[in-house]
C-alpha positions as CSV (number, residue, x, y, z in Angstrom):
1,M,0.0,-0.1,0.1
2,A,2.9,2.4,-0.6
3,G,2.4,5.5,-3.0
4,F,2.2,8.5,-0.7
5,G,4.9,11.4,-1.2
6,G,5.6,14.3,1.0
7,R,8.6,16.3,2.6
8,Q,10.9,14.6,5.0
9,G,9.7,14.4,8.7
10,P,9.3,11.5,11.3
11,S,9.7,8.2,9.9
12,R,6.3,7.1,11.6
13,C,3.2,9.0,12.6
14,I,-0.4,8.4,13.8
15,G,-3.4,10.2,12.4
16,L,-6.1,10.2,14.9
17,D,-9.8,11.1,13.8
18,V,-11.9,11.5,16.8
19,G,-15.5,11.9,15.6
20,T,-19.0,11.9,16.8
21,S,-19.9,8.3,15.7
22,S,-16.3,6.5,15.9
23,V,-12.7,7.0,16.4
24,K,-10.5,6.3,13.5
25,G,-6.5,5.8,13.6
26,V,-4.1,5.2,11.0
27,R,-0.6,4.4,11.3
28,L,1.8,5.6,8.5
29,H,5.6,4.7,7.8
30,R,8.2,6.3,5.7
31,A,9.6,3.5,3.6
32,V,12.0,3.3,0.7
33,G,9.3,3.3,-1.9
34,G,7.3,6.2,-0.5
35,I,4.9,6.3,2.4
36,E,3.0,3.0,3.5
37,I,-0.1,2.5,5.4
38,A,1.0,0.2,8.0
39,Q,-2.3,-0.3,10.1
40,A,-5.9,1.3,10.4
41,E,-8.3,0.9,13.3
42,K,-11.6,2.3,14.1
43,V,-13.9,1.9,17.2
44,E,-17.6,2.8,16.9
45,L,-19.1,5.1,19.6
46,P,-22.6,4.8,20.9
47,S,-25.2,7.5,20.0
48,E,-24.5,10.6,22.2
49,A,-21.3,9.3,23.3
50,Q,-19.9,10.6,26.8
51,P,-16.4,11.8,27.4
52,A,-15.5,8.6,29.2
53,Q,-16.6,6.5,26.3
54,R,-14.8,8.7,23.8
55,S,-11.6,8.5,25.8
56,A,-11.9,4.6,26.1
57,A,-12.5,4.5,22.3
58,V,-9.3,6.5,21.8
59,R,-7.4,4.3,24.1
60,Q,-8.7,1.2,22.2
61,V,-7.6,2.7,18.9
62,L,-4.2,3.7,20.1
63,E,-3.4,0.3,21.8
64,K,-4.6,-1.5,18.4
65,L,-2.0,0.8,16.7
66,S,0.8,0.0,19.1
67,Y,1.0,3.7,19.9
68,R,3.9,3.8,22.4
69,D,5.6,7.1,21.7
70,L,4.7,7.5,18.2
71,P,3.7,11.3,17.2
72,A,0.1,11.8,16.5
73,V,-1.8,14.5,14.8
74,V,-5.5,15.2,15.5
75,S,-8.0,17.6,14.2
76,V,-11.2,19.7,15.0
77,G,-13.9,20.6,12.6
78,G,-17.4,22.0,12.4
79,A,-18.9,25.4,12.9
80,G,-16.0,26.7,15.2
81,T,-13.4,26.5,12.5
82,I,-12.4,28.9,9.9
83,L,-10.5,28.7,6.6
84,R,-9.8,31.5,4.3
85,R,-7.6,32.2,1.4
86,I,-6.8,36.0,1.5
87,S,-4.7,38.2,-0.4
88,L,-2.1,40.4,1.2
89,P,1.0,42.6,0.3
90,K,4.2,40.7,-0.2
91,M,6.2,40.3,3.1
92,T,8.6,37.9,4.7
93,P,7.1,35.2,7.1
94,Q,8.5,37.2,10.0
95,E,6.9,40.4,8.9
96,L,3.8,38.6,8.3
97,R,3.6,37.0,11.8
98,S,4.1,40.4,13.3
99,A,1.3,41.9,11.5
100,F,-1.1,38.8,11.3
101,S,-3.3,39.5,14.4
102,F,-4.6,42.7,12.8
103,E,-5.1,40.9,9.4
104,A,-6.6,37.9,11.1
105,E,-9.1,39.9,12.9
106,R,-10.5,41.2,9.7
107,H,-11.5,37.7,8.4
108,I,-12.4,35.6,11.6
109,P,-16.0,36.1,12.7
110,F,-15.0,35.6,16.5
111,K,-13.2,37.5,19.0
112,M,-9.4,37.0,18.6
113,E,-9.1,36.0,22.2
114,E,-11.6,33.1,21.6
115,V,-9.5,31.5,18.8
116,F,-6.2,29.8,18.0
117,F,-5.2,30.8,14.5
118,D,-2.2,30.1,12.1
119,F,-1.4,31.0,8.6
120,S,0.7,29.6,5.5
121,I,1.9,31.5,2.6
122,L,0.7,29.8,-0.5
123,T,2.0,31.7,-3.6
124,E,3.4,35.1,-4.8
125,R,1.3,37.2,-7.2
126,P,2.4,39.9,-9.8
127,G,1.9,43.5,-8.1
128,G,3.5,42.7,-5.1
129,Q,0.8,40.6,-3.6
130,M,0.8,37.1,-2.0
131,D,-1.9,34.4,-1.2
132,V,-2.1,33.5,2.2
133,L,-4.0,30.6,4.0
134,L,-5.7,31.4,7.1
135,V,-6.9,29.0,9.8
136,A,-8.5,29.4,13.0
137,A,-10.4,27.3,15.6
138,R,-12.4,28.2,18.7
139,R,-10.2,27.5,21.8
140,E,-13.1,25.7,23.5
141,L,-13.0,23.1,20.5
142,V,-9.2,22.7,20.7
143,N,-9.4,22.6,24.5
144,D,-12.1,20.2,24.8
145,L,-10.1,17.8,22.5
146,L,-6.9,18.1,24.1
147,G,-8.6,17.5,27.4
148,L,-10.1,14.3,26.0
149,L,-6.5,13.2,24.9
150,S,-5.1,14.0,28.2
151,L,-7.3,11.5,29.8
152,C,-5.3,9.0,27.5
153,E,-2.1,10.4,28.1
154,V,-1.5,11.7,24.6
155,T,0.1,15.0,23.7
156,P,-0.4,15.6,19.9
157,L,2.2,16.8,17.5
158,A,-0.2,19.0,16.1
159,V,-3.8,20.0,16.0
160,D,-5.2,20.6,12.2
161,L,-8.4,21.4,10.7
162,E,-10.6,18.7,9.1
163,M,-10.7,20.8,5.9
164,V,-6.9,21.0,5.7
165,A,-6.4,17.4,6.5
166,L,-8.8,16.4,3.6
167,T,-6.5,18.5,1.1
168,N,-3.4,16.9,2.4
169,A,-4.8,13.3,1.8
170,W,-5.7,14.4,-1.6
171,E,-2.4,16.2,-2.4
172,G,-0.3,13.1,-0.8
173,A,-1.7,10.6,-3.2
174,S,0.7,9.3,-5.7
175,S,-1.5,9.9,-8.9
176,P,-0.6,13.2,-10.9
177,P,-2.8,15.9,-10.1
178,E,-5.7,16.5,-12.2
179,S,-6.1,19.8,-14.0
180,G,-9.1,22.0,-13.4
181,V,-11.3,22.2,-10.3
182,T,-11.8,19.2,-8.2
183,A,-14.4,19.5,-5.4
184,L,-13.7,17.2,-2.5
185,L,-16.7,16.1,-0.4
186,H,-15.9,14.1,2.9
187,I,-19.3,13.3,4.3
188,G,-18.7,12.5,7.9
189,S,-21.3,11.6,10.6
190,R,-21.7,15.3,12.1
191,G,-21.4,17.1,8.6
192,T,-19.7,17.4,5.4
193,V,-16.3,18.9,4.5
194,L,-16.1,20.5,1.1
195,D,-12.8,21.5,-0.4
196,F,-12.2,23.3,-3.8
197,I,-8.9,22.5,-5.3
198,R,-7.7,24.1,-8.6
199,D,-4.4,22.6,-10.0
200,S,-3.2,21.1,-6.5
201,Q,-4.0,24.4,-4.9
202,L,-6.7,24.7,-2.1
203,E,-8.8,27.9,-3.2
204,F,-11.9,27.6,-1.0
205,A,-13.4,25.3,1.8
206,R,-16.3,25.0,4.2
207,E,-18.3,22.8,6.2
208,I,-22.0,22.1,6.0
209,N,-23.8,20.8,8.9
210,V,-25.5,18.1,7.1
211,G,-23.7,14.6,7.4
212,G,-24.1,10.8,7.5
213,S,-25.9,10.8,10.8
214,A,-28.7,13.0,9.3
215,F,-29.2,10.5,6.6
216,T,-29.3,7.7,8.9
217,Q,-31.7,9.4,11.3
218,A,-34.1,10.0,8.4
219,V,-34.0,6.4,7.4
220,A,-34.6,5.2,11.1
221,S,-37.5,7.8,11.5
222,T,-39.3,7.0,8.3
223,L,-38.9,3.4,8.2
224,R,-39.2,3.0,12.0
225,L,-36.0,1.2,12.4
226,G,-33.1,1.3,15.1
227,L,-30.1,3.5,14.3
228,P,-27.8,0.5,13.8
229,E,-30.1,-1.2,11.4
230,A,-30.7,2.2,9.4
231,E,-27.1,2.7,9.3
232,R,-26.8,-1.0,7.9
233,L,-29.4,-0.3,5.3
234,K,-28.1,3.0,4.3
235,C,-24.8,1.6,3.4
236,R,-26.3,-1.7,1.9
237,P,-29.6,-1.2,0.5
238,E,-29.8,-4.8,-0.7
239,G,-32.5,-4.1,-3.4
240,R,-34.3,-1.6,-1.3
241,A,-32.1,1.7,-2.9
242,A,-35.5,3.4,-3.8
243,E,-37.1,2.9,-0.5
244,V,-33.9,4.2,1.3
245,R,-33.5,7.2,-1.0
246,A,-37.3,8.2,-0.3
247,A,-36.6,8.0,3.3
248,M,-33.5,10.0,3.2
249,Q,-35.2,12.7,0.9
250,P,-35.7,15.6,3.7
251,A,-31.9,15.1,4.7
252,W,-30.9,14.8,1.1
253,E,-32.7,17.9,0.0
254,E,-31.1,20.1,2.7
255,W,-27.4,18.6,2.2
256,L,-28.0,19.3,-1.6
257,S,-29.2,22.8,-1.1
258,Q,-26.2,23.7,1.1
259,C,-23.7,22.2,-1.3
260,R,-25.4,24.1,-4.1
261,V,-24.8,27.3,-2.1
262,S,-21.3,26.5,-1.7
263,F,-20.8,25.7,-5.3
264,D,-22.3,29.0,-6.5
265,F,-20.2,30.9,-4.0
266,Y,-17.0,29.2,-5.3
267,E,-17.9,29.8,-9.1
268,N,-19.0,33.3,-8.4
269,Q,-16.1,34.4,-6.4
270,F,-13.1,32.6,-8.2
271,G,-14.6,32.7,-11.9
272,Q,-14.1,28.9,-12.2
273,R,-16.4,26.0,-12.9
274,V,-16.1,22.8,-10.9
275,D,-14.9,20.0,-13.4
276,R,-15.4,16.9,-11.2
277,L,-16.5,15.8,-7.8
278,V,-14.7,13.2,-5.5
279,L,-16.5,11.6,-2.5
280,S,-15.1,10.2,0.6
281,G,-16.4,9.5,4.3
282,G,-18.8,7.1,5.5
283,A,-21.7,8.0,3.2
284,A,-19.6,7.1,0.3
285,R,-19.7,3.5,1.1
286,C,-23.4,3.4,-0.1
287,P,-23.0,2.3,-3.7
288,E,-26.3,4.3,-4.8
289,F,-24.8,7.6,-3.3
290,K,-22.5,8.2,-6.1
291,E,-25.2,7.7,-8.8
292,W,-27.6,10.2,-6.8
293,V,-24.8,12.8,-6.5
294,Q,-23.9,12.5,-10.3
295,E,-27.7,12.7,-11.4
296,A,-28.1,15.7,-9.1
297,S,-24.8,17.6,-10.2
298,G,-24.6,16.5,-13.8
299,L,-20.7,16.3,-13.1
300,P,-18.4,13.3,-13.3
301,V,-18.2,11.7,-9.8
302,K,-16.0,9.1,-8.3
303,V,-15.5,7.7,-4.8
304,W,-12.1,8.3,-3.4
305,D,-10.5,5.8,-0.9
306,P,-6.7,6.5,-0.2
307,M,-6.6,3.2,1.8
308,S,-8.4,0.9,-0.8
309,K,-10.3,-0.2,2.3
310,D,-12.8,2.3,3.7
311,P,-13.5,5.9,2.5
312,S,-14.3,7.1,6.0
313,F,-10.4,6.9,7.1
314,T,-9.7,9.8,4.5
315,I,-9.3,12.5,7.2
316,A,-7.1,10.2,9.6
317,V,-4.7,9.5,6.4
318,G,-4.3,13.3,6.0
319,L,-3.6,13.8,9.4
320,A,-0.9,11.3,9.6
321,L,0.6,12.8,6.5
322,R,0.7,16.2,8.1
323,G,2.8,14.7,10.9
324,L,5.4,12.8,8.3
325,A,5.8,16.4,6.6
326,K,6.5,18.3,9.8
């Protein structure tokens, strides 16, 4: 399972994706032929899991991955996270860091004392300008995650955003980058991470608050099933695809509406049309979901699984790649 590239960093790293329905972990090793996925583990969480249950699941995943003293990278996501690509006058990284609190305040819809933030210079442009990627997360989100990890005696190498981890996973793949605009949609349990990438550059990203759990709950409510059975039926309709799609319709329409708003904004803001859609995440395991998205969008759609095992591990792969590149 070799085939990931990247800058030189630690020889091994764990990507730990602590979600609302499961905890997923991936251990990557740097080898002669590239970066190998050595192991992947998942532990399911009960509905409305308590902190003690989540920390127990984290411990189980880490023990299965033979964690020991390996570095680990984790992530936060949701409404309390921000990613912006902004244009600024050209300056050195040192100058930018000195001035960045002021610049960040103009683009972050929270009080500066309420967030952690960072930046990365992407490209220089004519006319003395440069593009900068600004990321921020509410302190309470980060501190809650760090508190959970401290119960497991884990100090992460870095805390990333899910939106960035998704791009890292895509850029770390061995296949040559596709020209034009690719929209990555990672449908997790809590929500959907949506990244727009043009010629290997992340241009715009957002999260929408409809994800796999909304589809599962719609199936459970309409067909009067328990959540585990509804989840199984959603992923493997087995001849009941039309019934499942009808049951999912309210959640599907809301998901589709929010996706269309994001696509319209991107195309108007950047003057580029999306060329293709790439799906990952738990909902991508549903064979019919790809067909429904392709029918609604009119664009080529493919399911992307960097592990060739389970597309729900994509964020964890991106996190581990971030650690190997540090």
